[in-house]
N, C-alpha and C positions, 0 to 999 in steps of 0.2 A: 514575462514568460511568453514563449513563442509556441504555444500548443496549437495544434490544428485539430479542431473538434470534428468528430465523425458526423457528416451531414445526413447520412441515411444508410439503411441496411444494404443497399446496392453497392455502396462504396467500401464495405468492410473487407479487410484483407485477412483477418483471422477467422477461420472457419468455425462454425458453431461447435463442432466436435473438439477442436483444439481449445476453444474457450472453456468448455466443460472439463477437459483433461487438466488444464492449468489450475482451475479452481479446486478440483478434486485432489490434486497433488499437493496443495497448500495444506500443511498439517492442521492448522486451526479450522479450516473449512472441511476437512475430512470427517468431522463429527456430524455434519449435516446429512440428512437423507437425500437420495438421488433426485427426487422431484424438486426439492428446494434448490439443489445445485443447478439443475437444469433451468429453473426459473431465474436464478441469479445470473447464470451465464448468458441468458437472453437479454439481460439488462445492462451488460457491460458495454461501455463506449470506448472507442479507440482514440488514443491521443499520441501525438508524436512530438518529440523534443530533440533539439540538436545538442551537440557537445557543448558543455559549459552552461546550458540552460538550467535554471533552478526550477525544479518541479514543485516542491513545497518549501516553505521557509519557516524555520523555527519561530514559534510565538504567534504565527498567523492562525486564523481559523479557516477551515476548509470543509467542504461537504462531500469528500470522496476519499476512498482508498485506491491504491494502484497495485496492479499485478504486472510484472515485467514480462513481456513476450520476447523482445529482442533488445540487445544492448546492455550497457553496464552503467551503474550509477554509484555515487558515494553518499552515505549518510554522515552528517557531521553535526556537532553542537558547539556552542561557545563555552569555553572554559576560562579559568582565571588568566591563562597565558595566551588566549586566542582560540583559533579554530581547533577542535579536537575531532579527528576521524573516529566514527563509530563503527561503520560497516561498509564493506564493498558488496554491492547488490547486483545480481545477474538474473538471467531468465528463470522464470518460475517463482521468484521471490516477491513477497508482498511488502508494501510500506504504506504508512498513513493511517493504519487501522487504529492506532492508539487514541488519536484525537476524536475518533468516531464513537468510542465506547460510551461516552457521556456527552449529551448535548452541551454545546458551548465550550468544550475543551479546546485547547490550543495545540498546535504542532509541537512535538518534542524534539524535532531535528530538522535540519535543512537537507534536502536531497537534491543533488546536482548530477546532471547527466555527464558521464565520463566519455561516452560515445553516443551516437544517435540512439534514441530510445523509441520503441513502440510499446505503449502501455495500454492496459485495459483498466478503465476506471469504473468503480461502483459507487453510486450515490449513497450518502449516509442514510437516507430514509430506507433504501432497499436493504442495506446492511443491518440496520436496527430491526427492521421487520423480521428478517431471518433469525436474528438472535433472540428476539422476543418470542418467536414461535418455537425455538429450540434452545432451551437453557443450557444444554450440554455444549453447544457451540459458543455461547456467551462465556461459560466457564473456561473453555479452551483459550479464547481470546484474552480473557482477564489474566490467566496464568502467563500467557505470552507477554502481555503488557508488563506484568510485574517483573519478569525476567529481563525484558529490554530496559526498563527503568533502572534496575540494579546495575546492569552493564553500563548504562550511560553514566551513572553516578561514579562507578569505579574508574571509568576512562577519563572523567573530568578531574579526578583527584590524582595528583602526582604521588608516587611514581608509577601508577598503574597504567 
């Protein structure tokens, strides 16, 4: 992976207000109160990936979820006949949250940059802290996880 980690606040390219807007617009985060969203937005780190870079790999463990600021990516999984596309992802969309709902979970898909990406990453510890403090947020993410896992299963099975 060719990610460039954010060295410090002075090098941020995504303004605090934009970070907050992106989080608040994500349906599962919309259940959290404004002060919690503001705190989470301040904890986001910027990462950049080039076209064809793999951001996350199915089966790996990782400690963060990602929110796309700029660029496009594709989520895919391995099926009986090879790689199966799951979703095209663009600005404002989240990925990586499924593996953070429970400690020790593994990535459910590989996400590859289709064009250069600017991402905001949120560490698992910060994500879990927010969900522990706000069970309605956890419920929203668990429902999203269930829906995504059903979609993955259907897309892996022929002829869906």
